[in-house]
N, C-alpha and C positions, 0 to 999 in steps of 0.2 A: 542639525537645523533645528532650531528652537521654534516652538509652536505656542502662541498665546490663545487662550480661549476661556471661557467659563468652565467650571467643574460640574461634573454630575453627582447625583446622590451617591453613587457607589465610590466616587473618588474623594468624598469630602473628608473621610478619616485621613487618608493620606495628606489631604491639603492641610488639615490642622496639625498634624504631626510634624510637617515640614516647617510651619510657623514656629512651633514650640521649640524645634532643634535649632532653628536659627537664632533664637534668643537664648539658647543654652537651658531651656526649662524641660523639667519633667511633665508630660501631660498628667494631670491628676483627675481627669474627668472623661467619661466616655464620649466620644465624639458624637455618638448618636443622640445624646442628651442635648447637645448644642445645635444640632442641625435644624431643628424647627424654627429657631430664632435667627437663621441665616437665609436670606434671599440668594439662592444660587445663581440667580440671573444677574445679580450685582457683583459676582465674584470674578476674580482674574486668577488664572493658573499659567505659569509658563513651564512647558514640558520640554525635556531633552531626553529624546529616544524612549518616549513613554513615561518618564519618571517626573514628577513635579519638583522644580528646582527653586520656584518662586512664587509667591501669591500675593494678593490684595483683596479687599472687600469694602463695601460701603453699606451702611444702614441709613434707611429713610427715617429721619428723626425731627422733632420739633424742638426749636431753640428759641428762647426769649431774646428779642430784640428791643431796642429802645422804643417803647409805646405799644408793642405788638409781639406776635410770635410769628414764626416762619419754618417751613420745612427745610431741611438742609441735608446734605449727604454726610454722614458720619463716617470719615475714613478710618479703617483699622485693618490690623492683620497684614501689615506690609512686611514682606520678610523675603529675603533671598538665600537660598542654601549656601553655607559656608564654602562649599565646594565651587560655587559658580559666581562669586563676587567679582566685581571689576570687569564685568562684561557688558555693562549697560542695561542690564535686565530691569533695575528699578526704574530707570529713565523710560524705558519703554512702557512698563506698567503704568507710571504716574501719568504720562502723556495720554495713554490710551483710557485711563480712567477719567481724567478731566473732560475728554470727548465725549464719554459715555454719560457723565453726569450732566454735561450741557445738553446733550440729546434728550435726556429725560426732563429737562426743563427746570432743573433744580439750580437755583441762582448762586448758592453758598456751598462750600464744603469745609469741614473742620477735622482736625485730628490732633492727637497728642503724639509729641515727638519723643522717641527714645534718645535721639541725637539732634541737638538744637541747630547744627549746622547743615542739615540736610535739605530741609524743605523750602528754605527761601529761595532756591534756584528753581523751583516750581511754581513761585508765586504765592506761596504762603506767607503770611505775616503773623505776628504775635497778636492774637485777638483778645486774650485775657491774661492777667498776671495773678500769681498766688504767692503767699509767704509760708515760710516754714520757720517754727519757733523753738526756742529751747530757754528754759529758765531754772535756775537752781531754787530748791525749796525756800531756802534762807531769805529769797528775795522776791517771793510771790505774793506779799502781803498788798492788800487794797490800800488806796490813798484815804477812802472814807471808811468809818467803821462799819462793819458788816455784821447786821443781825440775822438771827434765823429766819430763813424764808418763809413767806405765808403757804407757799405750796409744799408738796411733798415728794420726796425722791421715791422711785420704785425701780427695781431691776426688771427688765424685759427679757422673757424667754425668747431665744433666736426664732423659734417656730411662730411667734405672735409679731415678728417685725411688721409684717403687712398689713396689720389691723389698723394701726394709728400713725406710725412713723412716716408713711408717704404724705399723709396730709400735713404733718408738721413741717416736713421738707418743703412742700409746696408754700405754705404760708410764710416759712422763713426766707424765701428766695422771690417774693413778689416784686415785680418791678425791677429785678437785677438782671441786666442784660448778660448773655452768655451761658445761661442755665440750661441744662437738659433735666428734666424730671425723670426719675428712674422708673423704668418699666416694670410692670409686675414680674415678669420673669427674672429680672436682675435682683429684686428684693428677695425672690423665692431662693435663687441661687446663692444669694448672701446667707439666707437663713439655714441653707443646707450645707454650708462650707464644711469641710472635713475638720477644720480646727475646733469646731464646736464639740466634736467627739473625741478629742485628743486629751489626755490627762496631762497634769504637771503645769507649770508656770508658763505664762506667755498666751493664755487664752483671751479671746474677745469678749468683752462685756457691753452691755447696753443699759444705760441707765436713763430713766424718763423723769421729767419734772412735772407734775400734775398741779393744777391751780383751779379751784372751783369746779373739780370734776372733769376738767378738759387737759389733754396732754399739750403743754406749751413749748415742750422742747426735750431733746435728748442728747446724749453723748455717746459714742461708740469709742471704747478705748481697750489698751492692752498694758500688761505690766511685764517688763522684760528686766531682769536684774534689779537695779536700784531707779529705773526710769518708768514712768507712766507716759504712754504715747496716746494723745488724742487723734484718733483717725478722722473723726467727724463729730462736729457739735453744731446742732441746729436748733436756734431758739427763735419763736415767733413773738416772744415779749422781751423786753429789757430785763425784768426780774428773773425770768428763765435763764437767760444769758449769763447774768451775774452769778446766780446761784449754781449753775451747772459748772462754770469755770472753778468756782470755790470748791465743788465737790471734787472735781478731778485733781486739783492742786492739794487737797488735804488727804489724799489716798495714803494709807498707811504703809510703811515699809518701803517708801521711795523717797529719793533726795533730789530728784530732777524730773521735770515735766517737759515733754515735747509736743508739738502739734504739727500736723500736716495740712496743706492746702487750705489755708486761711485767706480770706479777702484782704487787700491792701488797706482798705478802710476799716477793718474790724475794730470795734471798740475797746477791746481788751487792754491795749496798750495805755489807754487813757484811764483804766480802772486801777491801774498799778501806782503803788507809792513810789516806786523807783522804776519807772519804765526803761531806764538805761540798762538795766540787768536783763531785760528781754531781748535774746540773740535773735535777730531777725535776718533772714536771706529771702530775698525776693528772686523768683524765677518764672520763666514762662509756663502758663498754662495750656489753654487752647490755642492752636495754630488755626488761622481762618484763611479761606481762599474765596475771592470774589470770582465765581466761575462765569457769571454773566453781570458785568458791571452795571449796565443800565437797569437790569431787572433788580439787582441787589439793592442799589441805592433808592429805587422805588418802593422798596418794602418797608423800611424802617421810618419812624417818625421823627421830627426835628424839633426842638424845644423853641427855636426862634425861627419864625419865617424869613426865607430868603432865597436867593438864586446864586448859582455858581457855574462857571464853565470850567471844566477839568479836562486836561489833556492827559490821558492815561497811558502808560507804557507797560506792556505785556508781551514778553518774547516766547511765552509758552502757548497762550491762546489768542491767536491773530484776531478773532471776532471782537475782543476787549480793546484792541490798540486803537485809539482815535479820540475824538472829542466829544464830551457829553456835556449837556445843559441839565442841571438839577434844579428843580424847584421844591423846596420842602417846607413843611409847616408841622405844627403840632398835630394836625388831622390826618396827615399822610403826605406822599410825595409823588412826583412824576419826574423821570428821567429819559432824555431822548438824545440821539446822536445829533450833532450840530457842527456847523462850519464856523462858529463864531471863535473870535480871538479868546485863547484859554486865560482864565484869571489865575489858575494854578496848574502846574505840571507835576505829575507824581507817578510813581511805580504802582502797580496793582498790589504788590506786597505791603507798601507803606500805607495805601488806601485801606487795606485789611485791617492794619493796626489802629486807624482812627475810626474804622466803622462801628465799633462797639463802644469806644471811649477808652482803650487801653492807653492811648496817647493822643495828644491833639496836633494840628497841623504845624502849629509854631514850634513845638519841641522837635518834630521831624525835620522841619526846614533848618533848624540850627544844626541838625546832624547832616545836612546836606541831602535829604531824601525827598525834599519838596521844594519846588521853584515858585516864587510869587512874580507874576507878570503884571498884575493889577494892584497897585499900593492899597493896603488896608483890607485885602482879602484873606490873608491869613487869619486876622481877628475875627472876621465875619464867618469863616469856616469853623473856628474854634467855637463860637457861639452856637452855630447851627448844630454841630455834632456833638455838644455838651451833653453829659449824662448825670443824673442825680446821684446815682450809685455806679462806681466804676465796675466794668464787668468782672465776673467770677465764675469759674466753672468747677463746682465743688465735687463732681463724680465724672467718671468716664462713661462709656456706652458700650 
């Protein structure tokens, strides 16, 4: 008989090891170092005869929305022991977790999917997109002549990451929906990563760009073989962005540059003389779930004032299935249940994809995911949900 409940402090180590084993990972950190940053009351564990065979967790986090920020449930640590797959354990955990998040009054949940085919059936939709890049050194020249930058480059000791980089990260992502600001303990964990103490090639380096005494950007990169990989590049100014990419591209002893988790509207392709040579792969970033449709739609702001009547289909969270009237504006919004004839019919997962601006209603309608009942509503919905910058989630939680 399987049992589902939260874990105790004494069981936390076993719970963490089960997750690591499920993903084929070796645990390289003492579980007791992680426990202070986990709310055990938000944990889920499935026990079989006293042994943990599956688990999940959620963090209470703040995420940027169009025009504002809001608390969401950051879902993580979802794992089922290889010995207990195909028994419905994940389905049981996910349904239990959504009910718990709803009970806590959190209107949104987000996660990063190890496999992209899993979470749609639980009502999650792609909330943000990201790009992965690759370019050969011979083709990374800029379209315009590049002069020496006005600022200066400086290497940053990992122990000093938390001094200035969090503020650069914040300034670089202002008004961008889908962003989580890294908490201090995540910066500290990054600073203390075992890789910083290992010798040989492949180490992580941090280079900052300072102009007028102020840190305006930084890049986190590593060199492996003949490739430099940019794991993170944040720039608060155009000059810092241009200079840091040039710095990374001109790294000695490499013939290729790669980059991870770049926004789909990144300006770098437009800097290049031959952007065709930049190999770009778009993939899902954050997966988003509207746990409470009415509350979630009332949280964000809308650049164009308007009204929409939506019929939402949600097979997992029955409290979301129904019709809602949204009145949105640049100053805020209100959403309530209604009996009005719907302008649009949409699944809760598709609504999640429109929520931050990863795709608009018209595109999803062409894919058969939205039905227009009132002519002209698709275009009105597109304008209401439009964003200045597409959503981007540059880091996990």
